[in-house]
Residue, then its C-alpha position, 0 to 999 in steps of 0.5 A: x500499499x502507498x503511503x500518504x505524505x503525511x505518513x511518510x513525514x511523521x515516519x521520517x520525523x520519528x527516524x531522525x529524532x534523538x532517542x527518548x530517555x527512559x522514564x521510570x513509571x512512579x511505583x504503584x501503591x502495591x509495589x510501595x508496600x513491598x517496599x515498606x514491608x522490606x524496611x520493616x525487616x519482613x522476610x516472608x509473606x503468607x498468601x494466595x493471590x486472586x483477581x483482586x490482590x494480583x497487584x500486590x504481587x507485582x512487586x514481589x517477584x523482585x523483591x527478597x520477601x519469601x512468598x508461601x502459598x497455602x491451600x486455604x486463607x486459613x492456613x495462611x493466618x495459622x502459618x503467619x501465627x506459628x512464625x510469629x510465635x517462634x520468631x516474635x516478629x509479626x507474620x504478614x499475610x496477603x489476602x483477597x477480598x471477602x471470602x479470603x478474609x472470612x476464611x482467615x477470620x478464625x486464624x485471626x481470632x486464635x492470634x488475637x486470644x493468644x497475644x500474636x502479632x499479625x499483618x493481615x494486608x487484603x484488598x477490597x472493592x473500589x473505593x467508589x463501590x465500598x458500601x453500595x451493595x451492588x453485588x460485585x465480585x467478593x463483596x461484603x457490606x463492611x469487611x473492615x467491620x467484620x475484622x474489627x472485632x478480632x484485631x488492634x485495628x483494622x483500617x481502610x487505605x483511601x490514598x496511597x499516601x496513608x500507607x506509611x503512617x498505617x504501617x508505623x501504627x501496625x508496627x507499633x502495636x506489634x513492637x510497643x503494645x500488646x501484640x495483637x493482629x492488625x488488618x489494613x485493606x486497600x481497594x483495588x483501585x488505590x492498589x494500582x494507584x501511583x505512589x509518591x513516597x519520598x522515603x521507604x525508611x520506617x519511622x522511629x517507633x516508640x519503646x515499650x512502656x516502663x513501670x512508674x518508679x513509685x509503683x515499682x517501688x511499691x512492688x519491691x517492698x510488698x515483695x521483699x517482706x513476703x514470707x510466701x511469695x509466688x509468681x504467675x508467669x504468662x506469655x506476656x512475659x515470653x522475653x523476660x526469661x533471665x529476669x523472671x529467673x533471677x527474681x524468682x531465685x532472689x525471693x525464692x518464689x515458686x513460679x507457675x507457667x502458663x502454656x505460652x509460658x513454658x520454658x521460661x525457667x529451665x526444665x526441672x528448675x526447682x522452683x518451677x510448678x510447671x504448667x498445673x494451676x488447674x490441678x488441685x495441689x498447685x491451687x492450694x499452694x496458690x492459696x497459701x502465698x501471702x504475695x502473689x506476682x502475676x506477670x504477662x498473663x491474663x488469668x484466664x481459663x484456658x490457663x488457670x481453670x481447665x477443669x471449669x469448676x471456678x476453684x482457682x483462687x488468690x488469697x494473698x495481696x495480688x501484684x499485677x505486671x501487664x503491658x495491657x492496662x485495661x487487662x490489669x483489672x480483668x478476671x483477678x482484682x490487684x492489690x497493685x497494678x503496673x502497667x508495663x513491659x514485662x522485661x522492663x518491669x521485672x529488671x527494674x524490680x530486680x535492681x530494687x530487691x537486689x540489696x534486700x535479703x528474701x523473707x521467704x519461710x524455710x519451708x517454702x520455695x523449692x521444698x514446697x514445690x518439690x512436695x506439690x510436683x510429688x502429689x501431682x505426679x502420682x495422680x496421673x493415670x495411664x493416658x497422661x503416663x503414655x502421652x508423657x512418654x511420647x513427648x519425652x521420647x521426642x524431646x530426648x531424640x530432638x534436644x531442641x525441638x518445638x513443639x507446635x500442637x493443635x487440640x488433640x489428647x497429647x497436647x492436653x497432657x502435655x500442657x500439664x506435664x511437659x517442661x520446655x528447654x527454651x520459651x517459644x518452644x511449646x504452643x497450640x491451640x487448645x488455649x484461648x480461641x481454641x480452634x482444630x486444624x492449627x497444628x499443621x500450618x502453624x507448624x510450617x510456619x514455625x518451621x520456617x522461623x525456626x533457624x534449623x531447630x526441628x519443629x514436631x506438630x502434634x495433631x490428631x486424626x480429627x484436627x488433621x482433616x481440617x488442614x490437611x491439604x497444607x501438606x502440599x505447601x510443606x512439600x512445595x515450599x521444601x519445609x521439613x516439618x515433623x508431623x506426629x499424628x496422633x490416631x484414635x479414629x475420631x474425636x476421642x476427647x469430645x466423646x470421652x466428655x460426652x460419656x462422662x456427662x451421660x450423653x449418647x456419643x453422636x458426631x464423634x466416631x468419624x470416618x478416619x482415611x488412610x493418613x500414610x497413603x494420603x501423605x505419600x500422594x503429597x510427596x511426604x514421607x509417611x510411617x507408622x510406629x508402635x513403639x518408643x524405639x520405633x519413633x526414635x528411628x523415625x525421628x532420626x531419619x526424618x531430621x536430614x530430609x527436605x521434605x515433611x514427614x508424617x509419623x502416625x501413632x496408634x493411640x491403642x498400640x502406644x497404651x499397650x506398650x506402657x501397660x505391658 
């Protein structure tokens, strides 16, 4: 075809012109988000890409941040939870609008109940569509309001320039207040919008709060004069192990540890009562104390009253230390309340008490703890002893093990009888919110943050069926988590509970699939063991693998070996 004169002139003009300088397109809000997360030291993000979040991923391929793809958004939340519990850093999730957020809600609620830092960044429908109820893809009437009930805060970003400030607020919650999930939603049109941010460096964040000096002085005087001091330590003190041990030894104070505080005192420390606050002998000891120091614990039901009889009581003076000022007034009324970070407050108390001699009675402290331990261990029946054998065998074979548990019988027993070697080495979903299916994805997240330490997931056959597809996530990401499957062919603990209350068991004898065949199909190593010796051998074989290992233990076979 013949060119027109105009076309020829245009082509000639273009060919003779100097090449234009490349102009860098401004980063989108989604790309800027990734840069900002890098600045806060985020190493991993858990999420499932969807049509509403693909723009969040635009900057992720070139980022050092590793993306882990679960098979369900609840799995993403549980992975982030496990990662946060091991590292102390927030787990971060990218989640789609609507069903993605309702799917992750259970995981966020578990993290909220246990004070776990989690950052959930989601999309939401375009800003001009919010609240209209037009029936658009993934639309909720108010996604932010749905999330508000189990987050420190839920915020909608309506301008890309808001993002640095909102992230700073989130990381302030994680580092300087009671850590809980934060939800930030970004409309899909804002995610694509240009971000004119001058800097990706995070701002200065506030330090953790210290206790008022006069309150420390009063608490120190009260503790120094105590004849029968006792310490109740919770997960809020998880970073204050040295300070807690120093104080307990100076006062000769027995120490109870909540489930999330296990490891704050070394295993078998002479002042550690363990996590037996629901047992009669420990409760009697608490009632005998003339001064009780409760630090970083909400004094909640799932740590102090799992028998649900209201029998836990404090008769002496109660000094409470908690970073959450409101929590100081819940469950037990304090004589003295200190709103402060546990580590800072305990350190200040130790400095005050350094020149005071302990006033504890000679028959208190380690002597009284030894009596309580002997009384309680004598009451453990066959199931508890069988579960203890299981846990002790694993811990002796894998000395640096991290146990991540679901709501399952060995976990219930372990909450009482197992003593962790280090903090952040025993946690599970039987406390607080108490969900099923937590163990496997949380263990995957924990292993990603565990810096080479072995991670064992303790889970039952019922709980595993909630999140079984996450085995594929672990295979894909080459996460060599060990899954210890306690198989009792159903919801054993609930069945027992029904029978004890003269309720005919219904819905608890569920179909049990061939887990080993399924695990092998996912690409895992899979084996069944019946004895402690066989368990040791399989744990040793699992350690060097670069894939998950599923080890199935049949409940009755394990009980039989102990009874012989």
